[in-house]
C-alpha positions in Angstrom: -39.1 82.0 -38.0 -40.4 81.1 -34.6 -36.9 80.3 -33.4 -35.6 83.7 -34.6 -38.5 85.5 -32.7 -37.8 83.5 -29.6 -34.1 84.3 -29.7 -34.8 88.0 -30.2 -37.3 88.0 -27.4 -34.8 86.4 -25.0 -32.1 88.9 -26.0 -34.3 91.9 -25.3 -35.7 90.4 -22.1 -32.2 89.7 -20.6 -31.9 93.1 -18.9 -35.4 92.8 -17.4 -34.6 89.3 -16.2 -31.3 90.5 -14.6 -33.0 93.1 -12.4 -34.4 92.0 -9.1 -33.8 90.8 -5.6 -31.5 87.7 -5.5 -31.6 87.4 -1.8 -33.3 89.4 0.9 -31.2 91.0 3.6 -32.9 88.8 6.3 -32.0 85.7 4.3 -28.5 86.9 3.8 -28.0 87.5 7.5 -29.7 84.2 8.4 -27.3 82.4 6.1 -24.3 84.3 7.5 -25.1 83.6 11.1 -26.7 80.2 10.8 -30.2 81.6 11.5 -29.1 83.0 14.8 -28.8 86.7 13.8 -27.1 88.9 16.3 -28.5 92.2 17.4 -28.1 95.1 15.0 -25.4 97.7 15.8 -24.9 101.1 14.3 -21.9 103.3 13.4 -22.7 107.0 13.1 -20.9 108.8 10.3 -19.0 111.6 11.9 -16.8 114.2 10.1 -13.7 111.9 9.9 -15.7 108.9 8.7 -17.6 111.0 6.1 -14.3 112.3 4.8 -12.9 108.8 4.3 -16.1 107.4 2.9 -16.4 110.3 0.5 -12.9 109.7 -0.8 -13.7 106.0 -1.4 -17.0 106.8 -3.1 -15.8 109.9 -4.9 -19.0 111.6 -3.7 -20.6 112.3 -0.4 -22.3 109.3 1.3 -26.1 109.4 1.2 -26.3 107.9 4.7 -25.6 109.3 8.2 -25.4 105.9 9.9 -24.5 102.4 8.9 -26.1 99.3 10.4 -24.2 96.1 10.9 -24.3 92.8 12.6 -21.4 91.2 14.6 -20.6 88.0 16.3 -17.0 87.6 17.5 -14.7 88.8 14.8 -17.3 88.4 12.0 -19.3 91.4 10.8 -22.0 91.6 8.1 -22.8 94.7 6.2 -25.6 95.5 3.8 -24.7 98.6 1.7 -25.9 100.3 -1.4 -24.0 102.1 -4.1 -25.1 103.5 -7.4 -23.9 101.6 -10.4 -24.8 103.9 -13.3 -28.1 105.3 -12.2 -29.7 103.0 -9.6 -28.5 101.4 -6.3 -27.0 98.0 -6.1 -27.5 96.4 -2.7 -24.6 94.2 -1.6 -24.0 92.0 1.5 -20.5 91.8 2.8 -19.2 89.3 5.4 -15.9 90.1 7.0 -14.0 87.8 9.4 -10.9 89.1 11.0 -10.0 91.8 8.6 -10.7 89.9 5.3 -13.8 89.5 3.2 -15.3 86.1 3.6 -18.1 86.7 1.2 -19.5 89.5 -1.0 -22.9 89.0 -2.5 -25.2 91.1 -4.7 -28.6 91.1 -3.0 -30.5 93.4 -5.3 -29.7 94.8 -8.7 -31.7 97.5 -10.3 -29.7 98.6 -13.4 -30.4 97.5 -17.0 -26.7 96.7 -17.6 -23.8 95.3 -15.6 -25.9 92.6 -13.9 -23.0 90.1 -14.5 -21.5 91.2 -11.2 -24.1 89.1 -9.3 -22.4 85.9 -10.3 -20.1 83.9 -8.0 -17.4 83.8 -10.7 -17.1 87.5 -10.2 -17.8 88.0 -6.5 -15.4 85.2 -5.5 -12.6 87.6 -6.5 -13.3 89.6 -3.3 -12.8 86.6 -1.0 -9.8 87.1 1.4 -9.3 90.7 0.3 -8.3 93.1 3.0 -7.6 96.8 3.1 -4.1 98.2 2.5 -2.8 101.1 4.4 -3.9 103.5 1.6 -7.5 102.0 1.8 -7.2 100.0 -1.4 -8.2 96.3 -1.8 -5.3 93.9 -1.3 -6.6 91.7 -4.1 -6.9 92.5 -7.8 -10.5 92.4 -9.0 -10.8 91.8 -12.7 -13.5 93.8 -14.5 -16.3 92.7 -16.8 -16.7 94.2 -20.2 -19.9 96.3 -20.2 -20.2 96.3 -16.4 -17.5 98.8 -15.5 -19.7 101.0 -13.3 -21.2 98.0 -11.5 -17.7 96.6 -10.9 -16.6 100.0 -9.5 -19.6 100.1 -7.2 -18.8 96.7 -5.7 -15.2 97.6 -5.2 -16.2 100.7 -3.4 -18.6 98.8 -1.2 -15.9 96.2 -0.4 -13.5 99.0 0.7 -16.1 100.8 2.8 -17.2 97.5 4.5 -13.6 96.7 5.3 -12.9 100.2 6.7 -16.1 100.2 8.8 -15.3 96.7 10.1 -12.0 98.1 11.4 -13.8 101.0 13.0 -16.4 98.7 14.6 -13.7 96.4 16.0 -11.8 99.4 17.3 -14.9 100.7 19.1 -15.8 97.3 20.6 -12.2 96.9 22.0 -12.2 100.4 23.5 -15.6 100.0 25.3 
């Protein structure tokens, strides 16, 4: 009887346990840049950028600027996108024009939390952006986490696109 109650309690607690902050943005940046975090830079969302980002998100972005950190050809982005109802905060590291790491920093939904695991996020490693702004790598979904998977794919695409923009701006200055 006690075992049955314990199992039931754990099953109902799983969504509550899954929510939370897995890594702070500062810790993510420290890990990315070996605790020597570069100065924050900003890209302002102009009309052209808003159009592209809106097409990727399938809705208008909720931000007017995007902050990022850059050293050499490596950029780090911390972006939010709605899963089903609440934002998922994701850190993306891009070197060259390929994703080096994608990591869920905070998850607030009651479902779809499986996207936080390395077995899932590793699929984004070495992904780049195709000419039609799609990911070059196939990312397999997770049953029951469809909206969270879509959110991470969108974030990956936006980070890669913004990385290209940031590098174009730094080479034209």
